[in-house]
C-alpha positions in Angstrom: 244.6 193.1 223.6 245.1 189.7 222.1 243.3 188.7 218.9 243.3 185.1 220.0 239.8 183.6 220.5 239.1 182.1 223.9 236.7 179.7 222.3 237.5 176.3 221.0 236.6 175.2 217.5 233.8 173.1 218.9 232.3 176.1 220.8 232.6 178.3 217.6 230.9 175.7 215.5 228.1 175.2 218.1 227.5 178.9 218.1 227.5 179.2 214.3 225.2 176.3 213.9 222.8 177.6 216.6 222.5 180.7 214.4 222.3 179.0 211.0 220.2 175.9 211.8 218.3 176.8 215.0 217.6 180.4 214.0 218.9 181.9 217.2 219.8 185.6 216.8 223.4 186.7 216.9 222.5 189.1 219.7 221.3 186.3 221.9 224.3 184.2 221.1 226.7 187.1 221.7 225.3 187.5 225.3 225.1 183.8 226.0 228.6 182.9 224.9 230.2 186.2 225.8 231.5 186.9 222.3 231.5 190.1 220.4 228.7 190.2 217.8 231.3 191.2 215.1 233.2 187.9 215.9 230.0 185.9 215.5 229.2 187.6 212.2 232.7 186.8 211.0 232.6 183.2 212.1 229.2 182.7 210.4 230.3 184.4 207.2 233.6 182.5 207.0 231.9 179.2 207.9 229.3 179.7 205.1 231.9 180.4 202.5 234.8 178.1 203.5 233.5 175.5 206.0 234.6 174.4 209.4 238.4 174.8 208.7 238.2 178.6 209.0 237.1 178.3 212.6 240.6 177.0 213.5 243.1 179.5 214.8 245.2 180.8 211.9 248.4 180.1 213.8 249.5 178.4 216.9 250.1 180.4 220.1 253.1 179.5 222.1 253.7 180.0 225.8 257.3 180.9 226.6 259.0 179.8 229.8 260.5 182.4 232.1 263.9 180.9 231.4 263.5 181.4 227.6 262.3 185.0 228.2 265.3 185.7 230.5 267.8 184.3 227.9 266.3 186.6 225.2 267.0 189.7 227.2 270.5 191.2 227.3 272.0 192.7 230.5 271.1 196.3 231.2 274.6 197.7 230.5 273.4 201.3 230.2 271.4 201.3 233.4 269.3 204.1 231.8 272.3 206.4 231.4 271.8 207.5 227.8 274.6 210.0 227.8 278.1 209.6 226.2 281.2 211.8 226.6 282.8 210.7 223.3 281.7 209.3 219.9 281.2 205.5 219.6 281.0 205.0 223.4 277.3 204.0 223.5 275.0 203.0 220.7 271.4 202.1 220.9 269.0 200.5 218.4 265.3 200.0 217.8 263.2 198.4 215.1 259.9 199.9 214.1 257.4 199.3 211.3 255.4 201.4 209.0 252.3 200.3 207.1 251.9 201.5 203.5 249.8 200.7 200.4 247.3 198.0 200.9 248.6 196.5 204.2 252.2 196.1 203.3 254.8 196.7 206.0 258.3 198.1 206.0 260.6 197.6 208.9 263.1 200.3 209.9 266.1 199.5 212.1 268.4 202.3 213.1 271.6 202.5 215.2 272.1 205.8 217.0 275.3 207.1 218.6 274.3 208.5 222.0 277.1 211.1 222.0 275.7 213.3 219.2 272.4 211.5 218.6 273.5 210.8 215.0 272.3 207.8 213.0 275.3 205.5 212.5 273.5 203.0 210.3 270.0 202.1 209.3 268.3 199.3 207.3 264.8 199.2 205.7 263.3 195.8 204.9 260.0 194.1 204.3 261.2 191.3 206.7 261.5 191.5 210.4 264.9 189.9 210.3 267.6 192.5 209.9 271.0 191.5 208.6 273.7 194.1 209.3 276.6 194.3 207.0 279.4 196.7 208.1 281.5 198.4 205.5 284.5 200.5 206.4 
């Protein structure tokens, strides 16, 4: 589920001010505006400590065109045939992340040879961008 709020900054501010200035309960406002009570509590707490600016989305949300989505996907060369009859015929890769410590993330990218399911190469990074460097 998306963490993006469906409410505009004006709607958020109106809701927060209805609670703070008009004394309306968060339960009433939650039902009236169809917003989770936890969200209203967070909006109110953040507005009291940091003002109106915290009600703005923390980042912009982009809508991608279908052409851009299609250009980002490679052709399905394997056609779901994940078997190989010799080494280095077919490789596959994936990127996954692990959370550690106090919210830090490590990204693991591995390349696997489908012949013997061995890991050909891997890279661990704190960035999502993986730069592969081949050494022979």
